[in-house]
C-alpha positions, 0 to 999 in steps of 0.5 A: 258693190256694182261696178261702174261701166268701165269708161275708166282710162289709167287703171284696171278693174281690179285696182291695177294701174296702166300707163297714167294719164294726166287730166287737163292742167289748167280747165278750172282756172281756164274757166275761171279766167274766162268768167273773169273777162266776161265781167270786165267785159272784154272779148278775147281779141279785146283782152289779148290786146289788153294784156299784150299777148296773142288771142291763141295764148289767151285761147289756150288760157281759157281752155286749159291747153295751156295753164296759167300755172305755167306762166311766169310769177312775174308776168301772172302777178302783173296781169292779175293787177292788169286785170283788176285795173280793166274792171275785173272783181278783185275777189274773182282775180284772187280765186285764180290761185284757188283754181289753179291749186284745185286744177294741181290735185285734180291733174295729180289724181287724174294721173296718179291711180293708186299703184304703189305711190306713198300716201305722205305724197298724195296731195289729199294726204299732206294738205287739209283743204278749205271750202273754196279749194273743195268747191273749186274741185267740186265745180270740175266734176260735177259743175256746181258753181262755187258760192266764192265764184257766183257771189261776185258775178255782176254781169251774166256771163255772155253764152252764144251756141252750145258752149260750157257753163261750167269746168267739167271734166269730159264723161271719161275724166270724171268717172276715172276721178271718182273709180280713183278716189274710190280705190284710195279709199279701199287701200288707205282702209288698211293703212290706219290712222296715219291716213286718216286726212287722206280717207277722209278728204277722199270721202267727203269729195267722193260725195260729189259723184251723182253716178247711178253706183255711188250710193251703193259704194258708200252703202257697201263702205258703211257694211264694211265698218269703215263708216262710224259716227261714234268716235271718243274725243278728238283723234284723226279717226274723229276727224275722219268721221266727221267728214264720212258723216258730212259726205253722207248728208251730202248724198242725201243720207242725214242719219250719220251726221245726226248720230256723230253730232249726238255721240261723238260731238256733244258734250265732249269739249275737245270734240266740240273745240276740234269742230269750231277749229275746223269750221274756222279753217274749213270757212277760211277764218283761219288763214294758217296752212295745215298739213295735217289735221293736228290743229283741230286739237288745240284749245288755247287761243283759237286763231280766229275770230268767234264773231266772224265765225258766228257771221259764216255759220248765221248766213248759211244755216238756212241755206245748206239743208244737208247740213242744218243739224251741224250748222245748229249744233255749231252756233249753239257750241260757239254761242256757249263757248264764246259768251257775248258774241250776240252783244257784240255785233248785234247785226249777226245777232237780228239776221241770226234771229230771222234765220232761226225763226224760219227753221223753228216754223218748219218740221225738218229739224231732228229732236236735238236740232230743234232743242238747241235751236230753241236754246238759240233763240231764247237766248236771242230773246233774252238778249233783246234780239227776238223782235225786228227793229231792237 
């Protein structure tokens, strides 16, 4: 495997660890705070006066040098309410908690290296991330604006001169972040199923790496047999295989994801239920905090609403190109498992129908995805949702 240019800090090329460094503790939340200020809109001087703080304090929040998470809880609650009264989008203010969580994870990874730290103390080994937290972390390592943020921007962000347009870690910290993730993946590879959660979340976050050697590293892990899609029934390894397949799809290789759907998901009731349970958690529809992946195995009385899940999957069906196969299969499986969903919400059905038609008119679907999408389309037509205006 090609070695990354040694711009890393805090660990050696052999995987040992020198004096650990800690990355910026408030970068993501601080940048989001700046976005919120610009949405009100206020200058730094104006908002500092509104909040009753010094301008230097507010500048420290926005730069990440003075983490918002270090603010007293009562003051933070009062400040959030004040921001909303001033006109800040409530959803963005609520997202500050998610951004602070992302900052915590980033700082823990950047300060931890591998060393002898027990895996059960690692934030990726003891907490199942949601899409929103993962995308906040991705914002810092890739610059990709999270959908939950972009959807709430009503005023273009004010930018003058060479200012940051994302809460990006600097080049050295980004390289160190991905190198540490790789070390975790390679070390955890020797520790069995009890660290499958760590491995799968490490693999998925590693897929944000667009450096020149990322594809080569994934290819090396594949040749070592670490990246596999052949897992029968639900288990921690099944959850790991799903995330690995999604990571490869994000890297531009859909084959493993298609293989996973065909061999480790289709026609397996336990796996189909696990897939839908995980979607509900990932999309925030099951709000229960999860410390491991066992919730995916739940079969009776799922703690999520089927119509809400169908709506979330449908709206992304023709947008998340790299995951189209998984979206198609999940919608197909959901409609089989929850019969009557289309009739329960005709608006979702109409929206789904228009998106299905777009995909069926294209030529990017796999054979299995096209077959499943045609079945969905047939169900929409016999339900009376096949034409506009029904």
